[in-house]
C-alpha positions in Angstrom: -4.8 52.8 53.8 -1.9 50.5 54.0 -2.6 46.4 54.4 -0.8 46.5 57.4 -2.5 49.3 59.0 -5.0 48.4 61.5 -8.8 48.5 60.6 -10.2 51.3 62.8 -14.0 50.3 64.5 -16.3 52.7 65.7 -18.9 50.1 68.8 -22.0 52.2 68.6 -23.8 51.5 72.1 -26.8 52.6 73.7 -30.3 51.6 75.1 -33.2 49.9 73.5 -34.5 53.0 71.0 -31.8 55.6 71.7 -31.6 56.3 68.0 -28.1 53.9 66.8 -29.4 53.0 63.8 -30.4 56.3 62.5 -26.7 57.5 63.9 -25.3 54.8 61.4 -27.5 55.7 58.3 -26.5 59.4 59.1 -23.0 58.6 59.1 -23.3 55.8 55.4 -24.5 59.1 54.1 -21.6 61.1 55.0 -18.8 58.6 54.8 -15.6 61.2 54.7 -14.3 59.6 51.5 -14.3 56.6 53.7 -15.5 52.9 52.5 -17.5 51.3 55.3 -18.5 48.3 56.6 -21.8 47.6 59.1 -22.0 45.1 61.7 -25.4 45.0 63.6 -26.2 42.9 66.6 -30.0 42.6 67.3 -31.6 40.9 70.3 -34.0 38.4 69.0 -34.1 36.0 66.3 -35.6 38.9 63.9 -33.6 41.4 62.2 -35.0 44.5 61.9 -31.6 47.1 62.0 -30.3 44.9 59.4 -33.0 45.2 57.1 -33.0 49.3 57.7 -29.6 49.5 56.8 -29.1 47.6 53.7 -31.8 49.5 52.0 -29.1 52.5 52.2 -26.7 50.8 50.8 -24.3 52.5 48.1 -21.1 52.7 46.5 -19.2 54.4 49.6 -21.0 51.0 51.9 -22.4 48.2 49.5 -24.9 45.7 50.7 -22.5 43.2 50.9 -20.3 45.2 53.6 -23.8 45.4 55.8 -24.0 42.1 58.2 -26.5 41.6 60.6 -25.8 38.9 63.2 -29.0 37.9 65.3 -27.8 34.6 66.9 -27.4 36.3 70.2 -25.3 38.5 71.9 -21.5 38.9 69.5 -19.7 39.1 72.7 -21.5 35.8 73.9 -20.9 34.1 70.8 -17.0 35.4 69.9 -15.2 32.1 68.0 -18.5 31.0 66.4 -19.9 34.5 65.0 -18.3 37.6 65.9 -14.3 36.6 64.8 -15.2 34.9 61.7 -17.4 37.8 60.6 -15.0 40.7 61.2 -12.4 38.4 59.3 -14.7 38.5 56.6 -15.4 42.1 56.3 -11.7 42.3 56.4 -11.3 40.1 53.2 -13.4 41.8 51.3 -12.0 42.4 47.7 -12.0 46.3 48.6 -11.0 46.5 52.1 -13.3 48.9 54.5 -11.9 51.6 55.6 -13.9 51.7 58.7 -16.4 49.6 60.4 -18.8 50.5 62.8 -20.6 47.9 65.1 -24.1 48.5 66.2 -24.8 46.3 69.7 -28.0 45.2 70.9 -29.7 47.7 73.0 -29.0 45.4 75.8 -25.7 44.8 75.2 -22.9 45.7 77.7 -19.8 46.9 75.5 -17.0 46.0 78.0 -17.1 42.1 77.1 -17.4 43.4 73.2 -13.8 45.4 73.6 -12.0 41.8 75.6 -13.0 40.3 72.1 -10.3 42.7 69.9 -7.6 40.9 72.0 -8.7 37.3 70.3 -4.9 36.6 68.4 -6.6 36.1 65.0 -7.8 39.9 64.5 -5.8 41.9 67.7 -2.9 42.8 65.2 -5.3 43.9 62.4 -8.1 46.0 64.0 -8.5 48.6 67.1 -11.2 50.0 68.6 -11.3 54.0 67.3 -14.1 54.4 70.0 -16.8 53.7 72.1 -20.1 55.8 71.2 -22.7 55.3 73.8 -26.2 56.8 72.8 -28.7 57.9 75.4 -32.1 59.1 74.8 -32.0 62.6 76.5 -35.8 63.0 77.4 -35.6 59.4 79.0 -32.7 60.0 80.8 -33.8 63.5 82.3 -36.9 61.6 83.4 -34.6 59.3 85.5 -36.2 56.3 83.5 -32.5 54.3 83.5 -30.8 56.2 86.0 -31.2 55.0 89.5 -31.6 57.9 92.9 -28.7 56.9 94.3 -29.9 57.8 97.7 -33.4 56.1 97.8 -31.6 52.9 96.5 -29.3 53.6 99.3 -31.9 54.3 101.7 -33.7 51.0 100.1 -30.6 49.0 100.9 -30.5 49.9 104.4 -34.1 48.7 104.9 -33.7 45.5 103.2 -30.2 43.9 102.5 -32.4 41.6 99.1 -32.7 45.0 97.9 -28.7 45.3 97.7 -28.7 45.7 93.9 -29.7 48.1 90.9 -32.3 47.0 88.1 -30.7 45.7 85.2 -32.0 48.9 83.2 -29.8 50.8 85.3 -26.8 48.5 84.9 -27.0 48.0 81.4 -27.3 52.6 81.4 -24.4 53.0 83.7 -21.9 50.0 81.8 -22.7 51.4 78.3 -21.7 54.9 79.9 -18.9 54.0 81.6 -17.2 52.2 78.5 -17.9 55.6 76.0 -15.4 57.9 74.7 -18.3 60.2 73.8 -22.0 60.1 74.7 -24.6 61.5 72.2 -27.8 62.8 73.9 -29.9 61.9 71.0 -33.7 63.3 70.9 -32.5 66.7 71.9 -35.3 68.3 70.2 -38.2 66.5 72.7 -35.7 67.1 75.9 -35.7 70.9 75.2 -32.9 72.7 76.8 -34.2 71.7 80.4 -34.2 68.4 80.0 -30.5 68.3 78.1 -29.3 69.7 81.1 -30.7 67.6 83.5 -29.8 64.4 81.4 -26.2 65.8 81.1 -25.9 66.0 84.9 -27.0 62.1 85.3 -24.6 61.4 82.5 -21.8 63.0 84.3 -22.5 61.7 87.7 -22.8 58.1 86.1 -19.3 58.6 84.3 -16.2 57.0 85.7 -14.1 60.0 84.1 -15.1 63.2 82.6 -16.6 62.6 78.7 -17.7 64.8 76.2 -21.6 64.7 75.8 -23.2 66.1 72.7 -26.6 66.8 71.8 -27.9 65.2 68.4 -31.1 65.4 66.7 -32.5 62.8 64.0 -29.0 61.2 64.2 -27.5 64.4 62.9 -23.4 64.8 63.9 -20.3 65.9 62.6 -18.9 62.3 61.4 -15.7 64.1 62.2 -16.7 64.4 65.6 -17.1 60.8 66.9 -14.8 58.9 64.2 -11.2 59.0 63.9 -10.8 59.4 67.8 -7.4 56.9 67.9 -8.8 55.4 71.3 -7.4 52.0 71.3 -10.3 51.6 73.2 -9.2 47.7 73.4 -5.9 48.9 75.2 -7.5 50.7 77.9 -10.2 48.5 80.0 -9.2 49.4 82.9 -10.5 53.2 82.7 -13.5 51.7 81.7 -15.0 49.8 84.8 -18.5 47.7 84.8 -20.5 46.3 87.1 -19.8 42.8 85.7 -15.9 43.0 86.0 -14.4 39.8 87.4 -17.2 38.1 86.1 -16.0 34.8 83.9 -19.4 36.0 81.4 -22.5 37.9 81.1 -26.0 36.6 80.9 -29.1 38.1 79.4 -31.4 35.8 81.0 -32.6 39.5 82.6 -34.8 40.2 79.0 -36.7 38.1 77.0 -38.2 38.3 73.2 -40.9 37.3 71.4 -41.5 37.5 68.2 -45.5 38.6 67.2 -47.0 37.4 63.4 -50.0 39.7 62.5 -52.8 39.4 59.8 -52.9 42.6 57.9 -53.8 45.8 59.9 -57.0 47.5 59.2 -55.5 50.5 61.3 -52.8 51.5 62.6 -53.9 53.6 65.2 -55.3 50.9 66.4 -52.0 48.9 66.7 -50.5 52.0 68.1 -52.9 51.9 70.9 -52.2 48.3 71.6 -48.4 48.7 71.7 -49.2 51.8 74.1 -51.0 49.4 76.3 -48.1 46.9 76.4 -46.4 49.3 78.0 -48.7 50.5 80.6 -49.9 47.2 81.5 -47.0 44.8 80.7 -44.0 47.1 81.1 -43.0 46.4 77.6 -39.8 47.9 76.5 -39.4 48.0 73.0 -41.6 47.3 70.0 -40.1 47.0 66.6 -40.7 45.7 62.8 -42.7 45.6 59.9 -46.6 45.9 59.3 -48.7 45.4 56.5 -51.7 47.6 56.3 -55.0 47.0 54.3 -55.0 48.8 51.0 -51.8 50.3 51.5 -48.7 49.1 48.9 -46.4 50.2 51.1 -44.8 48.5 54.3 -45.0 50.1 57.7 -42.4 49.9 59.6 -43.1 50.6 63.5 -40.3 51.3 66.0 -41.7 51.7 69.6 -39.7 52.8 72.6 -42.0 52.3 75.6 -45.3 54.5 75.0 -43.2 56.5 72.5 -44.2 55.1 69.1 -42.7 56.1 65.5 -44.2 54.5 62.4 -43.6 55.6 58.5 -44.2 53.8 55.7 -40.4 53.0 54.1 -40.9 51.0 51.0 -43.0 49.1 48.7 -43.6 45.2 49.6 -42.9 44.3 46.3 -42.5 40.8 45.4 -41.7 40.4 49.1 -44.6 38.5 51.1 -46.6 40.7 53.2 -45.8 39.6 56.4 -46.7 41.4 59.8 -44.0 40.8 62.2 -43.1 42.2 65.3 -41.0 41.8 67.5 -41.7 42.9 71.7 -38.6 42.7 74.4 -39.2 43.6 77.7 -37.5 42.2 81.3 -38.0 38.7 81.7 -40.7 38.7 84.0 -42.7 41.2 81.7 -42.7 38.7 78.6 -46.0 36.9 78.5 -46.2 35.8 74.7 -50.2 34.8 75.0 -50.3 38.5 76.9 -48.5 40.3 74.6 -50.9 38.2 71.5 -54.0 39.4 73.1 -52.9 43.2 72.9 -51.5 42.8 69.9 -54.7 40.5 68.1 -57.4 41.0 69.1 -60.4 39.0 68.5 -61.9 41.1 66.4 -58.5 41.9 64.5 -58.7 38.3 63.8 -62.0 38.1 62.4 
């Protein structure tokens, strides 16, 4: 690549737990001869996804090419965090051929695209494409896409309901900004679920979009890299609920970090996480857990009541610290109530 050529960036967006990190791991394992760099933006102060990706570092994407920003949404901290980080990646001794950005699951992608117009970087970098991941099973069940007729009926009955829920706005903005939509967890959705999810996305998209099914993050990189979309120059075609606003807020969501004692029974912890989803409407739980008698750390990733837990590597010299990040809508996050579920008195004894 010529030093004068713009470095392409792929922005990977999607709702909580849609599979963004799994997709990036697949791309890192199949770099197509390219040297990659990865920027991960997480919601909350404790990073999990960045640690997962660094454990997959290799010659095509060494650990120094993987940067995590957990100080807030990158599109809200452009001057302080995003621009310096992008400049640092572009100034690496071996310049990356392609940069992947994993946004927070709560992020609105359009403000991030606007950041690429900053004078410090706009002549040196371009948004190759925006890839939106959508959990096919969840979308098919209507969890993050509103019933338009029902919303309209409520609007007519009560002016105070003349808006959509924050979750649906995030989902719709991510779809509206995308160049390609990937339906993740296609195996769980099945043929009927995939068809239903595809219909929802087609109805929400402001223009025809390629919609591809995906399992376990596996997709041919040639389908999603090298799009040459120059998305930063195509903002008008990517409408947002927040167009015209000077900024956007994340006050609709909140996060709490819970430190746990060693867990003797992972199944009991899984049951507690299910309780959080059912009783406190918690959206996302992720982190690492020390299990009594186990030398390996347990990686926990939960979206609602769906939980995936696996032993990923030995603790080694690292402290055996169990820590979970819990994310929900602002009014649903009660730290004391969450701790009471995750750390019942009998577990603390």
